[in-house]
Residue, then its C-alpha position, 0 to 999 in steps of 0.5 A: x062508511x067513507x061516504x057517510x063521513x063525507x056527507x057529515x063533513x058537508x053538513x058540518x061545513x054547511x052549518x058553519x057557513x050558515x051560522x057565519x053568513x045567515x044575516x044579510x046586511x053585512x059588508x063585502x069588500x073587493x080587494x083588487x090588485x092594480x094590474x088585474x084591475x086594469x087588464x080585466x076588471x075595468x075593460x070587462x066591467x066586472x066590478x059593476x056586475x060584482x056590486x050588483x050581485x052582492x047588492x041583490x044578496x043583501x051585502x053592502x059593497x066596498x072596492x079597494x084597489x091595492x098595489x101588486x106588492x100589497x100585503x093582504x093582512x095589512x089592507x083587510x078591513x076590520x069588519x067584512x063578512x065577505x072578501x073577494x080577491x083578485x087572483x094574484x092575492x090568492x097566495x095570501x088568502x089561506x093565511x088570512x082566512x085561517x086567522x079570520x074564521x068569521x069572514x068568507x074569502x072568495x078568490x076569483x078565477x080559481x078555487x083554492x085547494x084547502x080544508x078551510x070552510x071559509x075559503x073558496x073561489x069561482x074558477x074558470x071553465x071554458x072547455x065547452x066553449x072551445x069544444x063547440x068552436x072546434x066542432x064548428x071549425x071542423x064542420x066549416x072546413x069540410x062542408x061547402x057553403x055559399x062564399x061569404x066574401x063576394x056579398x061583403x064586397x057588393x055591400x051586403x052584410x057590410x059591418x057598417x050596417x051593424x048596431x049594438x043590441x041592448x044585450x051587448x051583441x052586434x046584430x044586423x039592422x033590418x027586418x027578420x030574425x036574421x037566422x038562416x036555417x040552412x045554406x044552399x049554393x045560389x048556383x052551380x058555378x065553381x065560385x059559388x061555394x067554398x070550403x073554409x080553411x081554418x087556423x088558430x092563433x094563440x098566445x104563448x102556450x101554457x098548461x092553464x090553457x092546454x085543456x081548452x086547446x085540446x078540447x078545441x082540437x079534439x072536437x075539430x078532429x071529430x067533426x072533420x077526421x081528414x082535416x088535420x092537414x088544413x088545421x094550422x096552430x100558429x104560436x104568436x111571436x114572443x117579441x110582440x113588436x109591430x114587425x113580428x105581428x105583421x109577419x104573422x099576418x102575412x103568413x096567414x095571408x100566404x096560407x090563404x086562411x079564411x077562418x081564424x080563431x084569435x086567442x092571442x091576448x094583446x096581439x089580437x087587436x093589431x092582427x084584427x086591424x091588419x086583417x081587416x081588408x082581407x077575405x077572412x072570418x074572425x072569431x076572437x077571444x076576450x076583447x074589451x067590449x067597448x065601442x071599438x072600431x075593431x068590432x066591425x071586423x070580428x064575426x064572433x067574440x067569446x068572453x067570460x060571463x062574470x055577471x051570471x056567475x056572480x048572480x048564482x054564487x053569492x045567494x048560495x054562500x051557505x050552499x055546497x052547490x056553489x062549488x058547481x058555479x064557474x065563470x063560463x065562456x060565452x058568446x058576448x058579441x056577434x053579427x047576425x049578418x055573418x055566415x057563422x051566425x046560423x051555427x050558434x043562433x039557436x044557443x043565443x035564442x035559448x039564453 
C-alpha cells in the first residue's frame, strides 16, 4: 500500500510538471550572486554551458547577477518558467517557489529537501572520482614503476611539448595514441624503478567533503593495505599567507613526497608554483581551465562536469529521472606524456 501511494505521488508530481513546462519557448533566468559568479561561474565557464543546455531544451535565457545580500523575491522576473539559482540563494528558494507554483526553481550544487514539486536541484557527486583516485594512489604506492623523473630531466615528456586538445585536455604532441599498456623497468639497476610516496593536501576539513575524503582513503587502503604509514594527509594552514604555504611545500619536500593530490582551493596555485621544480607528480582538484602556465606542472586535473549535467537535466524537467542527475567530478585536463596517463586513458577513451 505504501509503495502504491509513492507511485501515485510520483505520477501526480509528473502531471503537475508536465502541465507547467510542456510548452517550449518559455524564458529561463539564471540568478547568480556575485561571489559564486566570480569563484565558479566565470572561471569554469558555467554560464556558457547552462545557456546552451537551456537553448537546446527550448528556453530563452537571461542572466541576472545580484549581490550576496539580495532578497530573491525582489529580484525575480515576473515572467519566467524556469529560475536557476546559485547555492547561496537556496535558503530563499522555498518561500519563493511556494508563492510561484507556475515557476520551476532549480538550485545548483544541492537538492533542497522539500515537498514542493516545483523546487529541485542538481547536487554534486564526487564520490566515484575520489574513490578512483584513491585506488590509483594506493596502487602506485605499492608497485614499482619506471622512474618518471629522469626522463623529464633529459627533455623527454617535457610539459612544454604539450598542447591543449579540442576537448580541453592537455596531450602530448607527436605520433601514436600515447597509451602505454604496461610499464616495465628498462633495466635491473636499483634506480630504474620507484615506488611513489603519496600525500593529500586538503583545505579546511568540512562535513560536506568528509564522504569524498573517506572514499579516497578507503579505496587507497583496499589497494594497498600496508600503505597507511606512507599516506600523509596534511591540512593546509589556516592563515594562507605566502610564508605558511612555503612551510607546507617544505614539509612535502622533507618527507620526499613525489605523488600529491591537491584539494586545497586557493592554496593550490601557489603550491603548484613552489613544487614546479621538484620531482613530483601533481593531481589537482578544480583549477580554472584558462591557458595558465600552472598547467605545465600538473599531470591531471579533476573538475565538475557542469555541461553534461545541464544537457541531461533540462530536457528531463517533466521526468522524475532528473533526480538521478548530478554534477559529476571528471578528468578535465591531462597529459598523455605523464606516467599517470595509462591508468585513466581507458576511461577517457570510453567518453
